[in-house]
N, C-alpha and C positions, 0 to 999 in steps of 0.2 A: 584402458584399464588392464592390470596385468591379473589373470586369472589363475589362482594357485589352490592346489590340492595337497594336503598334508597328512603324511601317515606316520603315525606314533603310537605304540602300545600303551604308554602311561597316560591315561585319559586326562588326567589333571593338566599335564604339559600341553597334551594336544588341545585341550580347550583355550589354555594361556596363550599357546602360539597363533591360534584362530584369532582370539580376540585380539592380540596385539597387532597383527598383521592388518586386519580390518580396519584398524584405526590411521593407517597410512591413505592418504587420498587417492593415490594411484593403485590400490591394490584391493583385491576383494577375492577372500576364500570361498571357494564354490564347492568344496568338498572335504570331508575329514574321514579317515580310515585308520583302522587299529593293526591292518596286517598287510601284507604284499598283495594278497589276492583281492583284497578290498580297493585299495589304491589303482590297481590295473582296471577294475570294472569301472571305478569312477572317472578315470582317466579315458576311457572309450566313450562314456557317456556325457561327461561335462566338457571333454577337450580343453585343459588347462593349458596355460603357457608354461607354467613351472610346477613341478612335483617336490615336495620337500620329504625325504625319507629318513627315517631312522634306519638302522643297520638290524639290530637284533630285534626282530618281532616274529610272533609266532606262525606257522606254516611258511609262506615264501618271505625270505627276509629282504631288506631293502636293496641289497646288491642283485639279487635274482630279479627283482622287481624292476631296478633301473635297467638291466638289459634288455628286458622286453618294452620298457616305455621308449627306449631309443628309436625302436621301430614305428612308435606312433608320433615320432617328431615332438615329443614333449621334452623341454628341458629339465633336467635332474640335478638337485642339490642335495647331498648327503648331510644330514645334522644328527652327529653321534657323539657318545662320550668317550669313543675308541679311538685314540691316536695310533692305530697300528698299521704298520707300513704295509702288511700283508692285505689288509683290508683297502687301504689306499691304493694298492697297486691293482686290485681286482677293480675298485671305482673307477679309475682311469681307463681300465681295458673296456669297461662299460660304456665308456662315453660320458661320464658324468660332467657336468658344467663346474659344478662346487663341491667342496668338501669341507664342511665346518666343524667346530667341535662345540658342544652344548654350553661350555662355560664361556664363550665369547659374549661381548656385550649385545644386548637384544637389538640396537640400531644397527649392527654390523649385519644382520640378517637382512633386513629391508634393504640396506646398500648393495649388498652382495645379489640380491634379486635383481635388482637394477642393473647392476654391472652383467650379470649373466644374461638378462635379456638384450643388452646392448652388445652381446656377442663375446664378451670376456669369459675368462675361466678363473675361478677363486678357489683357492685353497688354502688351509689354514698353515701358517707359516712353521709352526712346530712340525708338521709333517714333512716339510720340503727338505726339513735339515737331515733327516735319517734315511728318505726313501732310497736314495740312491745307493746307499752302502749297506742295505738290508734285504738284499737278493736272497730268497729262499736257496739255502746250497744243495737242498736234496732234490733229486731226480724224480720224475713222475712216478717211477714204479716204487720208490723208496717212500714217497708219500702215500701211496695206496698201502703198503705194509704198514707205515705208521696209523693211517686211518683205521685199518682193520685192527692193529692194537688198541687203540683208543676205543674202538667199539667192543672190547673185552674178549676177543678172539685169542686163542692160546696158539703156540707155533704150529702145532697139527693143524688146526683149523685153518690158518692161514695158508699154509703149503698146499691144503687140499683145494681152497678156493681160488687160488692163483694158479693151481696145477704147476708147482715147482716142489723141490724136495724141502725136508725140514732143514737140512744143512744150509740150504740156499737162504730160507727165510733168517736162519740164525746170522749169517753173513750180512744180509740187508740190516738187521737189527744192530748189529755191530757197527756197520758203517754209518748209519744213522746217529747212533750215540758219539762217534767219532767227529762227524762233521758238526754236530750241534755242542759238542764239549760238555756233555753231560754224562753221567755215570749209570743210569737206568731208565727204564722205560716211561715211567711216569714223570721225570724230569724232562724227557724228549717230548711226551704229549703236552706238558705244561708250556714248555718252551715255544712249541709250534703254535699252540693256541693263544698265547700271548701276542706273538707276531700276526695272529691274524691268517696264517697259511692253509689251515686246513678248509675244505670247500664248505 
């Protein structure tokens, strides 16, 4: 019997997924969580074979939880609406066994769980198409600046927080906009969010 824990912050979907998987003769849902903290607690207590995680959940998100679940020896399948290459790349680094989209047919999920238990990795085909040509062009330092901009910090505050000059901050912002092919800070933030590049 494959023991499963599901984490999903939309209660109706959480219940539906649990009910669907419990219909499978070789599967048992041993826990349901609505955020990353809950799923980690359940994984420690119930020791499931597989955890199915949404990404965007309150508190600890699915990718953060996946990184910790790897240490518990539990296989992880991400089930999300977001076909974002940045999220996918982080999921791969976290060692997830599967990354599926919520609009996949329901039987795909059960089959994917069986494949993952057999040692295979299952990734949504639409993600594989663009993941390799969608590397984040920004350096870590540039991403740090952009994240501070996204947090509502002005140039002076960023300079102070990063211990650099205002001129250097302006240079970073100019380079970021050039690299992303955008004309202002808001577009830069939006573009990076859509790609899933923010931590």
